[in-house]
C-alpha positions in Angstrom: -17.0 1.5 -19.4 -12.7 2.4 -19.0 -10.7 0.1 -19.0 -7.6 -0.1 -17.1 -4.8 -2.1 -17.0 -4.6 -5.4 -16.1 -4.7 -6.7 -12.5 -1.1 -7.2 -11.2 -1.6 -10.0 -8.0 1.4 -9.7 -6.4 2.2 -10.3 -2.8 3.7 -7.6 -0.7 6.3 -7.4 2.0 7.5 -5.1 4.5 10.5 -4.6 7.3 9.2 -3.5 10.3 11.0 -0.3 11.5 12.1 0.6 7.5 10.6 2.8 4.8 8.5 1.2 1.7 7.6 1.8 -1.0 5.5 0.2 -4.2 4.4 1.9 -7.0 2.6 0.4 -10.1 2.4 1.6 -13.8 -1.6 2.2 -14.4 -3.0 3.0 -18.3 -7.0 3.5 -18.2 -8.1 3.5 -21.7 -4.6 2.4 -23.1 -3.2 5.9 -22.0 -1.0 6.5 -18.8 -3.9 7.3 -15.6 -4.5 10.9 -15.0 -3.1 12.6 -12.2 -6.0 13.8 -10.4 -7.3 9.9 -10.3 -7.7 8.5 -6.6 -5.8 6.3 -4.8 -7.1 4.6 -2.7 -5.6 1.0 -0.8 -6.3 -1.0 2.5 -4.9 -3.4 4.2 -6.9 -5.8 6.7 -6.8 -9.0 8.3 -8.8 -10.7 5.8 -11.5 -9.2 3.4 -14.1 -7.5 6.0 -12.0 -8.2 8.8 -10.4 -5.6 10.6 -8.5 -3.0 9.2 -4.9 -2.3 9.7 -3.4 0.1 7.4 -4.9 2.9 5.0 -3.9 4.5 2.5 -5.1 7.2 0.4 -4.4 9.7 -2.2 -6.1 12.5 0.1 -5.2 11.2 3.3 -6.5 11.7 7.2 -4.2 9.7 8.5 0.0 11.5 7.4 1.7 8.4 8.2 1.1 6.4 5.6 1.4 7.6 1.8 -0.7 7.1 -1.6 -0.2 9.2 -4.9 -0.5 9.3 -8.6 2.1 10.9 -11.0 2.8 10.5 -14.2 0.2 6.7 -14.4 2.3 5.2 -11.3 0.5 4.5 -8.7 2.4 4.6 -5.1 2.0 3.4 -1.7 4.5 4.1 1.1 5.2 3.8 4.8 7.6 5.9 6.5 10.0 4.0 8.8 8.1 4.6 12.5 4.4 3.7 11.5 6.1 0.0 10.2 7.7 -0.1 13.5 4.5 0.5 15.4 2.6 -2.4 13.6 2.0 -4.9 15.8 0.6 -7.5 13.1 2.7 -9.6 10.8 -0.1 -10.6 8.3 -3.6 -9.6 5.9 -4.6 -8.7 2.7 -4.7 -5.7 0.6 -6.4 -4.2 -2.5 -5.1 -0.8 -4.3 -8.0 0.9 -6.2 -7.6 4.1 -8.8 -11.1 5.5 -9.2 -12.0 9.4 -11.4 -12.5 12.4 -9.9 -16.6 12.1 -10.0 -16.6 8.4 -9.0 -17.9 7.9 -12.1 -14.9 4.7 -12.6 -13.1 3.0 -10.0 -10.9 0.2 -10.9 -9.5 -2.3 -9.0 -5.2 -2.3 -9.9 -3.3 -4.5 -7.7 -4.5 -7.4 -4.1 -2.9 -10.0 -2.6 -0.8 -10.7 0.8 0.9 -7.6 2.8 3.5 -9.5 5.4 5.5 -7.2 7.7 8.7 -8.6 9.0 9.7 -7.9 12.3 12.3 -6.6 13.7 14.4 -9.5 15.6 17.7 -8.3 16.7 17.5 -5.8 19.7 19.6 -2.5 19.4 21.7 -2.0 22.5 21.5 -5.6 24.0 24.2 -7.3 25.4 24.9 -10.4 23.4 28.1 -11.4 24.4 27.5 -14.8 26.3 30.7 -14.4 28.1 
């Protein structure tokens, strides 16, 4: 059985309206994760709860990106996607899988926080 990097519990914070990315160095059996492995991640309201965001290295949603290059797994969110999110908290996890599906490893998990924009651009801030 393949052994992977130690699970990396970590909270993620995304500023709404900004481009965001996060990477994790991953090894399998002491070697860098092969580039052919598939990345999958989700954010949900709670484990088993409503889906908030979905990342995949074989994407169906081109807004959110996931990748695996040189043993570094990455997730990305463009500014327009994070600006459109109406949620602020959830939980997430990230998995990598062998191309044939024979091995699946959870590499990261934790809370995910989206900090909404507060300042409204183009409003009159002069109180007189």
